[in-house]
N, C-alpha and C positions, 0 to 999 in steps of 0.2 A: 399498316400501321395501327397499333392495338388502342390507339386513343381516337382513331377516325370514327365517325359515327356510322360508317357500314362495317365495322370490325366483327368478325366470325371467330367463334372456336367450334371446331368439327371433331366430333368423334366417330371413329370408323366402327362397325359392328365388332370388329375383333378386340375391340377395347373393353367391350361390355363383358361382365363376369356374374354369376349368378350365386355367390357366395360374399359374405360380409368381411371385408378386411380388418382385423384388430391387432391389438398389441403394438409391437415396435414396427410393423411393416406398414402400419397407418401413417407413421411420418416419414417423409420422402427424404429429409436431410437435417441436418444441423442448422439452427439459426447463422445466419452469417457471422454475427459476432461471437459465437459459441467458443472459438480459440483465440479470439481477440487478446492482444498483449494489454494488459492493464498494471501499472505500477506506479509507485511514489518514489522519487528521487530526492532525498534529504541530506543536507550537509551541514556539518558542526565547522565553524572557521574561528580562527583567532584573528586571522588576516588572509591575504591573498595566496600566501605561501602555505601556511599551517593549516590544513584542511583535512577532514576524514568523512565519508560518504556510505551511505547505506541505500539499499534498493530493498522495498518491500512490494514485493510481484503477487497478483492474485490469480490463482488457477482453479480450474472447477475441480479436480480432485485432489487439491491440496490437503494437508492436516497442519493443525496449530503446533505439534510437536515438531522436534528437529528430525527432518528427513534428508540423510547424507545424499541421496540422489538428486535433489533439487536446490537444498539450501547450501548456503556458501557460510562456513563458520568464520567468524572474526578471528583474524590473527593481529594481535597486539603487537605494535612496532615500538619506535623511540621516539614518535613523534610528540609534538604539544598536544595535541587535542585526541581524543579517543571516542569514537562513535559506534556503536551496535544496537540492534534491535534484538529483543529476547524472544525465543520461542516460549511456549507455554510450560515448556520444561526446564525453562532458564538457561538454554544454551545461547552465547552471545552469537549473533550473525552479522554478516555483513551485507548477504543476500538471504532475506526472508521471503519464501513462499507461503503464502497463507490463502485459505478458502476465501473467496469473496463474501463479504458479510451479509446476511439476509437484510438485517436491520442496524446492527451495531457491533463493532469491533475494538478491543483496546489491545494496543501493542506497546508493550514496556520499552522504554530506549535506556540504554546505559551511555550516558555523556558525561566524560571527565576530561580533565586538563591538568597538564604538570604545573602551571602557574597560576596564581591569583590574576583577574583581569576581567576584561568585557569580552564575551563571545557572543556569537551569532548562530541560529539556526536559520538556514536558507533553504526553501523549497525551489528545489533546481527544476523540478519536472513532475507534472501529473498527467499521467497518459492512460485514458481508456477508463477512467474512474469518472461515473457519470455525476453530472451536476447536483443529481438529487441527493448525493453524499457531500456532507460537510468534513472537511479534514482538520480535527482540531489538534494542535500541540498544547498539552496541559503541563503547566509549571507547579508541581507539589508543593515547591517549596514557597514561591510567592503568591499560591493560590490564584494565579493567573492563567487565563487559556485565550488562544487565538485562533482564528480560523486561517488557515494557512492558504486557502484559496485568495481570500480577501487581502491577507497581510503576509506574503511570502517571507518575510524576515522576521525574526524575534530577537531582540537584543538581551542578553541577562548577564550578571556578575556571578563569577566563582570567587569565593574567598575560604580557603583552607583552614581559616582560623575558625569559621563556622562550618561545622561538618555536614550539617543539613544543606548549605549551599553547593558543596560539593560531593554530595552524596550520587552513587551511581543510579540510585532509583528516582531521581528528581523528576523526570520528564516521561511523558507517555504520549503515544500519538493515539486519537480516537477517531475513527470514521463512525458516523452516524447519519442516517437518513434524516434530512431536514424535513420536520412535521409540517 
């Protein structure tokens, strides 16, 4: 038992080398969470039936621009609500694979609705994103922001008479390390 007071680690003579190991051979493996699944699942809802969802996934070798090998383009339908995240080259995505931010990342959202009314963003899941990172939903129209970890539901109003309230660029997600 490794935790016992009499534990031993024994090296045989054959394990010894007379050269210094360098470079990639110095590491014996990847960290356990190197390939861990990390994602945010966000939903825009009018009610329990009229919803649209996106996934923002984080991967080590991802890019911020649209990558057809891993990203899923958003295909607009005829629903009441429409939600997509935007790549850095402004491609609307239903599945957006991003590099994990070192300190901060901003992901624009395109959230639209066919009718005036009250709507909600609902954080359906945060998986593998360390608690060190706050996940803010920023409303550019109301100049409001909410930490989606603490308040997973954000209610807002769209009025097509006010084009700013129905702008496709009204919202963004901001992941930032909590100082």
